[in-house]
PADREN-402394 format. One record per atom (N, C-alpha, C): residue number from 1; atom name; x, y, z; residue in three letters. Coordinates in steps of 0.2 Angstrom, whole numbers, plus 2048, in hexadecimal, padded with zeros to 3 digits. Layout:
N
<num NUM	atome CA	px X	py Y	pz Z	residu Ala>
...
END
This chain:
74
<num 1	atome N	px 04C	py CA0	pz 8DC	residu Met>
<num 1	atome CA	px 048	py CA0	pz 8E4	residu Met>
<num 1	atome C	px 042	py C9C	pz 8E3	residu Met>
<num 2	atome N	px 043	py C98	pz 8E8	residu Thr>
<num 2	atome CA	px 03D	py C93	pz 8E9	residu Thr>
<num 2	atome C	px 037	py C9A	pz 8EE	residu Thr>
<num 3	atome N	px 02F	py C97	pz 8ED	residu Lys>
<num 3	atome CA	px 02C	py C99	pz 8F1	residu Lys>
<num 3	atome C	px 02B	py C9B	pz 8F9	residu Lys>
<num 4	atome N	px 030	py C94	pz 8FC	residu Glu>
<num 4	atome CA	px 02F	py C94	pz 904	residu Glu>
<num 4	atome C	px 033	py C97	pz 905	residu Glu>
<num 5	atome N	px 03A	py C98	pz 900	residu Ile>
<num 5	atome CA	px 03F	py C9C	pz 901	residu Ile>
<num 5	atome C	px 03E	py CA5	pz 902	residu Ile>
<num 6	atome N	px 039	py CA6	pz 8FD	residu Leu>
<num 6	atome CA	px 037	py CAC	pz 8FC	residu Leu>
<num 6	atome C	px 032	py CAE	pz 904	residu Leu>
<num 7	atome N	px 02E	py CAA	pz 904	residu Ile>
<num 7	atome CA	px 02D	py CAB	pz 90B	residu Ile>
<num 7	atome C	px 02F	py CAD	pz 910	residu Ile>
<num 8	atome N	px 033	py CA8	pz 912	residu Ala>
<num 8	atome CA	px 039	py CA8	pz 917	residu Ala>
<num 8	atome C	px 03C	py CAE	pz 917	residu Ala>
<num 9	atome N	px 03E	py CB2	pz 912	residu Asp>
<num 9	atome CA	px 043	py CB9	pz 912	residu Asp>
<num 9	atome C	px 03E	py CBD	pz 913	residu Asp>
<num 10	atome N	px 039	py CBE	pz 910	residu Ile>
<num 10	atome CA	px 032	py CC3	pz 914	residu Ile>
<num 10	atome C	px 031	py CC3	pz 919	residu Ile>
<num 11	atome N	px 031	py CBA	pz 91D	residu Ile>
<num 11	atome CA	px 02E	py CBD	pz 925	residu Ile>
<num 11	atome C	px 036	py CBD	pz 929	residu Ile>
<num 12	atome N	px 039	py CBD	pz 925	residu Asp>
<num 12	atome CA	px 042	py CC0	pz 92A	residu Asp>
<num 12	atome C	px 040	py CC9	pz 928	residu Asp>
<num 13	atome N	px 03F	py CCA	pz 923	residu Glu>
<num 13	atome CA	px 03E	py CD0	pz 922	residu Glu>
<num 13	atome C	px 03D	py CD5	pz 927	residu Glu>
<num 14	atome N	px 035	py CD2	pz 925	residu Val>
<num 14	atome CA	px 02F	py CD6	pz 92B	residu Val>
<num 14	atome C	px 031	py CD5	pz 933	residu Val>
<num 15	atome N	px 034	py CD0	pz 932	residu Glu>
<num 15	atome CA	px 036	py CCD	pz 93A	residu Glu>
<num 15	atome C	px 03C	py CD6	pz 93D	residu Glu>
<num 16	atome N	px 03F	py CD7	pz 939	residu Glu>
<num 16	atome CA	px 045	py CDA	pz 93C	residu Glu>
<num 16	atome C	px 040	py CE2	pz 93A	residu Glu>
<num 17	atome N	px 03E	py CE2	pz 937	residu Trp>
<num 17	atome CA	px 037	py CE8	pz 937	residu Trp>
<num 17	atome C	px 033	py CE9	pz 93F	residu Trp>
<num 18	atome N	px 033	py CE7	pz 941	residu Thr>
<num 18	atome CA	px 031	py CE5	pz 947	residu Thr>
<num 18	atome C	px 033	py CE9	pz 94C	residu Thr>
<num 19	atome N	px 039	py CE7	pz 94C	residu Gln>
<num 19	atome CA	px 03F	py CEB	pz 953	residu Gln>
<num 19	atome C	px 03F	py CF3	pz 950	residu Gln>
<num 20	atome N	px 03C	py CFA	pz 94A	residu Phe>
<num 20	atome CA	px 03B	py CFC	pz 948	residu Phe>
<num 20	atome C	px 033	py D00	pz 94C	residu Phe>
<num 21	atome N	px 02E	py CFA	pz 94E	residu Phe>
<num 21	atome CA	px 02A	py CFD	pz 94F	residu Phe>
<num 21	atome C	px 02A	py D02	pz 956	residu Phe>
<num 22	atome N	px 028	py D0A	pz 959	residu Gly>
<num 22	atome CA	px 027	py D0D	pz 95F	residu Gly>
<num 22	atome C	px 02D	py D11	pz 95C	residu Gly>
<num 23	atome N	px 031	py D11	pz 958	residu Leu>
<num 23	atome CA	px 037	py D15	pz 958	residu Leu>
<num 23	atome C	px 035	py D1E	pz 954	residu Leu>
<num 24	atome N	px 037	py D21	pz 956	residu Ile>
<num 24	atome CA	px 035	py D28	pz 954	residu Ile>
<num 24	atome C	px 03A	py D28	pz 94C	residu Ile>
<num 25	atome N	px 039	py D2E	pz 949	residu Pro>
<num 25	atome CA	px 03C	py D2E	pz 942	residu Pro>
<num 25	atome C	px 045	py D30	pz 942	residu Pro>
<num 26	atome N	px 046	py D31	pz 949	residu Asp>
<num 26	atome CA	px 04B	py D35	pz 94B	residu Asp>
<num 26	atome C	px 04F	py D2F	pz 94C	residu Asp>
<num 27	atome N	px 04E	py D29	pz 94F	residu Glu>
<num 27	atome CA	px 050	py D21	pz 952	residu Glu>
<num 27	atome C	px 052	py D1F	pz 94B	residu Glu>
<num 28	atome N	px 04D	py D1F	pz 949	residu Leu>
<num 28	atome CA	px 04C	py D1B	pz 941	residu Leu>
<num 28	atome C	px 051	py D1F	pz 93C	residu Leu>
<num 29	atome N	px 050	py D22	pz 93E	residu Ile>
<num 29	atome CA	px 05A	py D27	pz 936	residu Ile>
<num 29	atome C	px 060	py D27	pz 93B	residu Ile>
<num 30	atome N	px 061	py D26	pz 942	residu Glu>
<num 30	atome CA	px 065	py D23	pz 945	residu Glu>
<num 30	atome C	px 068	py D1D	pz 943	residu Glu>
<num 31	atome N	px 063	py D16	pz 946	residu Trp>
<num 31	atome CA	px 065	py D0F	pz 942	residu Trp>
<num 31	atome C	px 066	py D0E	pz 93C	residu Trp>
<num 32	atome N	px 063	py D14	pz 938	residu Asp>
<num 32	atome CA	px 064	py D10	pz 930	residu Asp>
<num 32	atome C	px 06C	py D14	pz 92E	residu Asp>
<num 33	atome N	px 06C	py D17	pz 930	residu Met>
<num 33	atome CA	px 074	py D1B	pz 930	residu Met>
<num 33	atome C	px 078	py D19	pz 931	residu Met>
<num 34	atome N	px 079	py D13	pz 93A	residu Ser>
<num 34	atome CA	px 07F	py D12	pz 939	residu Ser>
<num 34	atome C	px 07C	py D09	pz 939	residu Ser>
<num 35	atome N	px 07B	py D07	pz 935	residu His>
<num 35	atome CA	px 079	py D00	pz 934	residu His>
<num 35	atome C	px 077	py D01	pz 92B	residu His>
<num 36	atome N	px 079	py D07	pz 928	residu Ser>
<num 36	atome CA	px 078	py D04	pz 920	residu Ser>
<num 36	atome C	px 081	py D01	pz 91D	residu Ser>
<num 37	atome N	px 080	py D01	pz 917	residu Leu>
<num 37	atome CA	px 084	py D00	pz 915	residu Leu>
<num 37	atome C	px 08B	py D06	pz 917	residu Leu>
<num 38	atome N	px 08B	py D09	pz 918	residu Gly>
<num 38	atome CA	px 090	py D0E	pz 91A	residu Gly>
<num 38	atome C	px 08D	py D12	pz 920	residu Gly>
<num 39	atome N	px 091	py D14	pz 925	residu Lys>
<num 39	atome CA	px 08E	py D19	pz 929	residu Lys>
<num 39	atome C	px 090	py D21	pz 926	residu Lys>
<num 40	atome N	px 08A	py D26	pz 92A	residu Cys>
<num 40	atome CA	px 089	py D2B	pz 927	residu Cys>
<num 40	atome C	px 08E	py D2F	pz 927	residu Cys>
<num 41	atome N	px 094	py D2D	pz 929	residu Thr>
<num 41	atome CA	px 09D	py D34	pz 92B	residu Thr>
<num 41	atome C	px 09F	py D2D	pz 926	residu Thr>
<num 42	atome N	px 09D	py D29	pz 91F	residu Asp>
<num 42	atome CA	px 0A2	py D27	pz 91E	residu Asp>
<num 42	atome C	px 0A0	py D29	pz 914	residu Asp>
<num 43	atome N	px 0A4	py D2C	pz 912	residu Phe>
<num 43	atome CA	px 0A5	py D30	pz 90D	residu Phe>
<num 43	atome C	px 0AA	py D2D	pz 905	residu Phe>
<num 44	atome N	px 0AD	py D27	pz 907	residu Glu>
<num 44	atome CA	px 0B1	py D25	pz 903	residu Glu>
<num 44	atome C	px 0B0	py D26	pz 8FC	residu Glu>
<num 45	atome N	px 0AB	py D21	pz 8FC	residu Ile>
<num 45	atome CA	px 0A7	py D21	pz 8F4	residu Ile>
<num 45	atome C	px 0A6	py D24	pz 8F4	residu Ile>
<num 46	atome N	px 0A5	py D2A	pz 8F6	residu Glu>
<num 46	atome CA	px 09E	py D2F	pz 8F2	residu Glu>
<num 46	atome C	px 0A7	py D37	pz 8F1	residu Glu>
<num 47	atome N	px 0AB	py D35	pz 8F6	residu Gln>
<num 47	atome CA	px 0AC	py D39	pz 8F5	residu Gln>
<num 47	atome C	px 0B4	py D39	pz 8EF	residu Gln>
<num 48	atome N	px 0B6	py D30	pz 8ED	residu Tyr>
<num 48	atome CA	px 0B7	py D31	pz 8E7	residu Tyr>
<num 48	atome C	px 0B5	py D31	pz 8E2	residu Tyr>
<num 49	atome N	px 0B0	py D32	pz 8DF	residu Glu>
<num 49	atome CA	px 0A9	py D34	pz 8DC	residu Glu>
<num 49	atome C	px 0AA	py D3B	pz 8D8	residu Glu>
<num 50	atome N	px 0AA	py D3B	pz 8DF	residu Cys>
<num 50	atome CA	px 0AA	py D43	pz 8DD	residu Cys>
<num 50	atome C	px 0B0	py D45	pz 8DC	residu Cys>
<num 51	atome N	px 0B6	py D43	pz 8DE	residu Val>
<num 51	atome CA	px 0BC	py D48	pz 8DC	residu Val>
<num 51	atome C	px 0BC	py D45	pz 8D4	residu Val>
<num 52	atome N	px 0BC	py D40	pz 8D2	residu Thr>
<num 52	atome CA	px 0BD	py D3C	pz 8CC	residu Thr>
<num 52	atome C	px 0BB	py D3F	pz 8C7	residu Thr>
<num 53	atome N	px 0B2	py D42	pz 8CB	residu Glu>
<num 53	atome CA	px 0AC	py D47	pz 8C5	residu Glu>
<num 53	atome C	px 0B0	py D4D	pz 8C3	residu Glu>
<num 54	atome N	px 0B3	py D4E	pz 8C9	residu Val>
<num 54	atome CA	px 0B7	py D56	pz 8CA	residu Val>
<num 54	atome C	px 0BB	py D56	pz 8C4	residu Val>
<num 55	atome N	px 0BF	py D51	pz 8C5	residu Ala>
<num 55	atome CA	px 0C8	py D51	pz 8C2	residu Ala>
<num 55	atome C	px 0C4	py D50	pz 8BA	residu Ala>
<num 56	atome N	px 0C0	py D4B	pz 8B9	residu Arg>
<num 56	atome CA	px 0BF	py D49	pz 8B2	residu Arg>
<num 56	atome C	px 0BA	py D51	pz 8AD	residu Arg>
<num 57	atome N	px 0B6	py D55	pz 8B0	residu His>
<num 57	atome CA	px 0B5	py D5C	pz 8AF	residu His>
<num 57	atome C	px 0BA	py D60	pz 8AF	residu His>
<num 58	atome N	px 0C0	py D5D	pz 8B3	residu Ile>
<num 58	atome CA	px 0C7	py D67	pz 8B0	residu Ile>
<num 58	atome C	px 0C8	py D63	pz 8AB	residu Ile>
<num 59	atome N	px 0C9	py D5B	pz 8AA	residu Leu>
<num 59	atome CA	px 0CE	py D59	pz 8A7	residu Leu>
<num 59	atome C	px 0CA	py D5C	pz 8A0	residu Leu>
<num 60	atome N	px 0C4	py D58	pz 89F	residu Gln>
<num 60	atome CA	px 0BD	py D5E	pz 899	residu Gln>
<num 60	atome C	px 0C0	py D63	pz 897	residu Gln>
<num 61	atome N	px 0C1	py D6A	pz 89B	residu Glu>
<num 61	atome CA	px 0C1	py D72	pz 89A	residu Glu>
<num 61	atome C	px 0CA	py D71	pz 899	residu Glu>
<num 62	atome N	px 0CD	py D6C	pz 89B	residu Leu>
<num 62	atome CA	px 0D4	py D6F	pz 897	residu Leu>
<num 62	atome C	px 0D4	py D6C	pz 891	residu Leu>
<num 63	atome N	px 0CF	py D69	pz 890	residu Val>
<num 63	atome CA	px 0D2	py D66	pz 889	residu Val>
<num 63	atome C	px 0D0	py D6A	pz 884	residu Val>
<num 64	atome N	px 0C9	py D6D	pz 887	residu Glu>
<num 64	atome CA	px 0C4	py D71	pz 883	residu Glu>
<num 64	atome C	px 0C7	py D78	pz 881	residu Glu>
<num 65	atome N	px 0CC	py D78	pz 884	residu Glu>
<num 65	atome CA	px 0CE	py D80	pz 884	residu Glu>
<num 65	atome C	px 0D6	py D7D	pz 881	residu Glu>
<num 66	atome N	px 0D9	py D7A	pz 882	residu Val>
<num 66	atome CA	px 0E1	py D76	pz 87C	residu Val>
<num 66	atome C	px 0DC	py D77	pz 876	residu Val>
<num 67	atome N	px 0D7	py D73	pz 875	residu Val>
<num 67	atome CA	px 0D4	py D72	pz 86D	residu Val>
<num 67	atome C	px 0D1	py D77	pz 86A	residu Val>
<num 68	atome N	px 0D0	py D7B	pz 86F	residu Leu>
<num 68	atome CA	px 0CE	py D84	pz 86D	residu Leu>
<num 68	atome C	px 0D2	py D88	pz 86A	residu Leu>
<num 69	atome N	px 0D9	py D87	pz 86F	residu Asp>
<num 69	atome CA	px 0E0	py D8A	pz 86F	residu Asp>
<num 69	atome C	px 0E1	py D89	pz 868	residu Asp>
<num 70	atome N	px 0E4	py D81	pz 865	residu Leu>
<num 70	atome CA	px 0E7	py D81	pz 860	residu Leu>
<num 70	atome C	px 0DF	py D83	pz 859	residu Leu>
<num 71	atome N	px 0DB	py D83	pz 85A	residu Tyr>
<num 71	atome CA	px 0D7	py D85	pz 855	residu Tyr>
<num 71	atome C	px 0D6	py D89	pz 853	residu Tyr>
<num 72	atome N	px 0D5	py D90	pz 859	residu Ser>
<num 72	atome CA	px 0D7	py D99	pz 857	residu Ser>
<num 72	atome C	px 0DF	py D97	pz 856	residu Ser>
<num 73	atome N	px 0E2	py D97	pz 856	residu Ser>
<num 73	atome CA	px 0EA	py D95	pz 854	residu Ser>
<num 73	atome C	px 0EA	py D94	pz 84B	residu Ser>
<num 74	atome N	px 0E8	py D92	pz 84C	residu Ser>
<num 74	atome CA	px 0E7	py D8E	pz 842	residu Ser>
<num 74	atome C	px 0E4	py D92	pz 83D	residu Ser>
END
């Protein structure tokens, strides 16, 4: 990345920030939540991650229980 490209990127970013001048925090939060990678009501990725983690914990508990049962019965 050249120095000119870096400077142009910084200028673009600062110019984008100027649109937020004078907004109250609630307006900033509302803008951010509606313009980020996902809307504040779109939790499909987080839902998948949570379901996967819960399923992994359940499976781990079941495996541990079966191992303990097999160990204690022998």
